[in-house]
C-alpha positions in Angstrom: 69.8 59.1 57.4 72.4 61.4 56.1 70.2 64.3 57.4 69.9 63.0 60.6 73.6 62.8 61.1 74.2 66.4 59.8 71.4 67.9 61.9 72.8 66.2 64.7 76.5 67.7 64.0 75.0 71.2 63.5 73.2 70.9 66.9 76.4 69.5 68.6 78.6 72.4 67.0 76.3 75.4 68.0 76.2 73.8 71.6 79.9 73.7 71.9 80.6 77.1 70.3 77.9 78.6 72.5 79.7 77.3 75.6 82.3 79.9 77.4 85.8 79.0 77.2 87.2 78.3 80.6 89.3 81.0 82.4 92.8 80.2 81.8 94.9 81.1 85.5 97.9 82.9 85.0 100.6 82.7 87.7 101.1 86.0 89.5 104.4 87.2 88.3 105.1 89.0 91.6 105.0 85.5 93.7 107.3 84.0 91.3 109.8 86.9 91.5 109.5 86.5 95.3 110.0 82.8 95.2 113.2 83.3 92.9 114.8 86.2 94.8 114.0 84.3 98.2 115.7 81.1 97.1 118.7 83.0 95.8 119.0 84.9 99.1 118.8 82.0 101.5 120.8 79.7 99.4 123.8 82.1 99.7 125.7 80.7 102.5 128.2 83.4 103.1 125.3 85.2 104.3 124.7 83.0 107.3 128.5 83.2 108.3 129.0 80.9 111.6 125.4 82.0 113.0 123.6 79.0 114.9 120.2 78.4 114.0 118.8 80.8 116.9 120.8 83.6 115.5 120.1 82.9 111.8 116.4 82.6 112.2 115.5 86.4 112.8 117.8 87.7 109.9 116.4 84.8 107.6 112.9 86.2 108.5 113.8 89.6 107.7 115.6 88.5 104.1 112.0 86.9 103.4 110.1 89.7 104.2 112.6 91.9 102.2 112.1 89.5 99.3 108.3 89.9 99.3 108.8 93.9 99.7 111.2 93.9 96.6 109.0 91.4 94.6 105.7 93.8 95.2 107.7 96.4 94.3 107.8 95.3 90.7 104.0 94.7 90.3 102.8 96.0 86.9 106.2 95.6 85.4 107.0 92.9 82.8 110.0 90.5 83.4 112.5 92.4 81.4 111.8 95.7 83.4 111.9 93.9 86.9 114.9 92.1 86.5 117.0 95.0 87.0 115.0 96.5 89.9 115.4 92.7 91.4 119.0 92.7 90.8 120.0 96.0 92.5 117.6 95.4 95.5 119.0 91.8 96.1 122.4 93.3 96.0 121.6 95.8 98.8 119.7 93.3 100.7 122.7 90.8 100.5 125.0 93.5 101.7 122.8 94.5 104.5 122.7 90.9 105.9 126.4 90.3 105.4 126.8 93.2 107.6 124.2 92.2 110.2 125.6 88.8 110.2 128.9 90.3 110.8 127.6 92.5 113.9 125.6 89.4 115.4 128.7 87.2 114.9 131.1 89.5 116.3 129.1 91.3 118.8 131.6 94.1 120.4 134.1 93.3 117.8 131.6 94.0 115.0 131.2 96.9 112.5 130.1 100.1 114.5 127.4 102.6 113.7 128.7 104.1 110.5 128.6 100.5 108.8 125.3 100.1 110.2 124.0 103.4 109.0 125.3 102.5 105.6 123.3 99.5 105.9 119.9 101.8 106.0 121.3 104.1 103.3 121.8 101.4 100.8 118.5 99.6 101.2 116.0 100.5 98.3 112.7 102.0 99.3 110.8 99.0 99.0 112.6 97.5 101.6 113.0 100.7 103.8 110.9 103.4 103.7 112.6 106.8 103.2 110.2 108.7 105.4 110.9 106.0 108.1 114.6 105.5 107.4 115.4 107.9 110.4 113.8 105.6 112.6 115.8 102.6 111.6 118.9 104.8 111.5 118.5 106.0 115.2 117.6 102.5 116.4 120.7 101.2 114.7 123.0 103.9 116.0 121.7 103.3 119.5 122.4 99.6 119.1 125.8 100.0 117.8 126.9 102.6 120.5 126.1 100.0 123.1 127.8 97.1 121.5 131.2 97.9 123.2 129.6 98.0 126.7 127.7 94.6 126.6 128.0 91.3 125.7 124.8 90.2 124.0 124.3 86.6 122.7 124.2 86.6 118.9 120.6 85.5 118.7 119.5 88.5 121.0 121.5 90.9 118.9 120.2 89.4 115.8 116.6 90.1 116.7 117.6 93.4 118.0 119.2 94.2 114.6 116.3 93.1 112.7 113.8 95.0 115.0 115.7 98.3 114.3 115.7 97.7 110.7 112.1 96.8 110.7 111.3 100.4 112.6 112.1 101.8 108.8 110.0 99.1 107.1 107.1 100.2 104.7 103.9 99.7 106.7 102.0 96.6 105.4 99.3 97.7 102.7 95.9 98.0 104.5 92.9 95.3 103.7 90.8 96.5 100.8 87.9 97.1 103.0 89.8 99.4 105.3 91.0 101.2 102.3 87.4 102.0 101.2 86.7 103.4 104.7 84.8 100.3 106.0 85.3 98.6 109.1 87.3 95.3 109.4 
């Protein structure tokens, strides 16, 4: 009898040792950084000012895209190295959003072209591609120069401001198959 139990235990032990360990899924640190950054930006009530929902929505969408781009720029960095990049980027994005919200809320009485151009100059390359910054700067300058001559509603103005900034945004990464030269 003791041999039977011992033989059973040996076979069972071999079977469990031979089994492959289950893969452990590790959370993507970039996704966590994006979520934390987006929450930090969107919880800042000072950014929204007195903008109504229709005026705030385009700016909020831009903030979420900026958070995603900033977080993606930290791919490959450990948390200690990523935090200063995210901190500086969040500060620049917050400053840009404050200026854009002031322009949207104030219309013709809002900051003029120099303030809008400072927005472009201050944004990190993860949010505003240096090669395309001239396009964003020109679009913001044209928009700022037309502010005193017209009265746009804040929602329209916010959409135009965000579109001008998106003119300088980095192009989205190509799908994997397209990078290999395959058709999508």
